[in-house]
C-alpha positions as CSV (number, residue, x, y, z in Angstrom):
1,X,57.6,37.3,-72.8
2,X,61.0,37.2,-74.4
3,X,63.6,34.6,-73.6
4,X,67.0,36.1,-73.7
5,X,70.4,34.3,-73.4
6,X,73.3,36.2,-71.9
7,X,76.5,34.8,-73.4
8,X,80.2,35.6,-73.8
9,X,82.5,35.1,-76.7
10,X,85.1,33.6,-74.4
11,X,82.6,31.0,-72.9
12,X,83.0,27.5,-74.4
13,X,79.6,26.4,-72.9
14,X,77.9,29.4,-74.5
15,X,79.4,28.5,-78.0
16,X,78.2,24.9,-77.6
17,X,74.7,26.0,-76.5
18,X,74.3,28.6,-79.3
19,X,75.5,26.1,-81.9
20,X,73.2,23.4,-80.6
21,X,70.2,25.8,-80.7
22,X,71.1,26.8,-84.2
23,X,71.5,23.2,-85.3
24,X,68.1,22.3,-83.9
25,X,66.5,25.3,-85.7
26,X,65.3,27.1,-82.5
27,X,68.0,29.8,-82.0
28,X,65.6,32.4,-83.5
29,X,63.3,31.8,-80.5
30,X,65.9,33.6,-78.3
31,X,67.3,37.0,-78.1
32,X,71.1,36.8,-77.6
33,X,73.0,39.4,-75.7
34,X,76.8,39.4,-75.4
35,X,77.8,40.1,-71.8
36,X,80.8,42.2,-72.9
37,X,78.7,44.8,-74.8
38,X,77.3,47.9,-73.0
39,X,73.8,46.4,-73.1
40,X,75.1,43.1,-71.7
41,X,77.1,44.7,-69.0
42,X,74.0,46.7,-67.9
43,X,71.8,43.5,-67.8
44,X,74.5,41.5,-65.9
45,X,74.9,44.3,-63.3
46,X,71.1,44.9,-62.8
47,X,70.3,41.2,-62.4
48,X,73.5,40.2,-60.5
49,X,74.5,37.6,-63.1
50,X,77.8,36.0,-62.2
51,X,78.2,33.4,-64.9
52,X,77.2,32.6,-68.4
53,X,75.4,31.2,-70.2
54,X,72.4,32.6,-68.3
55,X,68.7,32.8,-69.4
56,X,66.5,35.7,-68.5
57,X,62.9,36.5,-69.2
58,X,61.9,40.0,-70.4
59,X,58.3,40.8,-69.8
60,X,57.0,43.9,-71.7
61,X,53.7,45.6,-70.9
62,X,52.2,49.1,-71.1
63,X,54.3,50.3,-68.2
64,X,57.6,49.3,-69.8
65,X,59.7,46.1,-69.4
66,X,60.9,44.0,-66.5
67,X,63.5,41.3,-66.5
68,X,64.1,38.3,-64.3
69,X,66.4,35.3,-64.3
70,X,64.9,32.1,-65.7
71,X,64.0,29.4,-63.2
72,X,65.9,26.2,-63.2
73,X,63.0,24.6,-65.0
74,X,63.1,27.3,-67.8
75,X,66.8,26.8,-68.2
76,X,66.3,23.0,-68.4
77,X,63.8,23.7,-71.3
78,X,66.6,25.7,-73.1
79,X,69.0,22.8,-72.7
80,X,66.4,20.3,-73.9
81,X,65.7,22.4,-77.0
82,X,69.4,22.5,-77.7
83,X,69.7,18.8,-77.3
84,X,66.8,18.1,-79.7
85,X,64.5,16.7,-77.0
86,X,60.9,16.7,-78.3
87,X,57.9,17.7,-76.3
88,X,59.6,20.2,-74.0
89,X,57.2,21.3,-71.3
């Protein structure tokens, strides 16, 4: 499973989240897709994303890949990691 963050260059919250994840040394755990790129627009449309930042999970198997939006608990984990909270569960 791959955690992916959908962000925008114009989004202040996205900038703060990415910088915080970088500062905590965990940004490399995430794939980052800019919502304004062709790939980002495709993901946003397919998943019905209406705001950023958004977390999605990409599940890959022998049949291809499937994506779903992160649950509120999974997004909370991202925020905790960005905040430097230890023992994220």
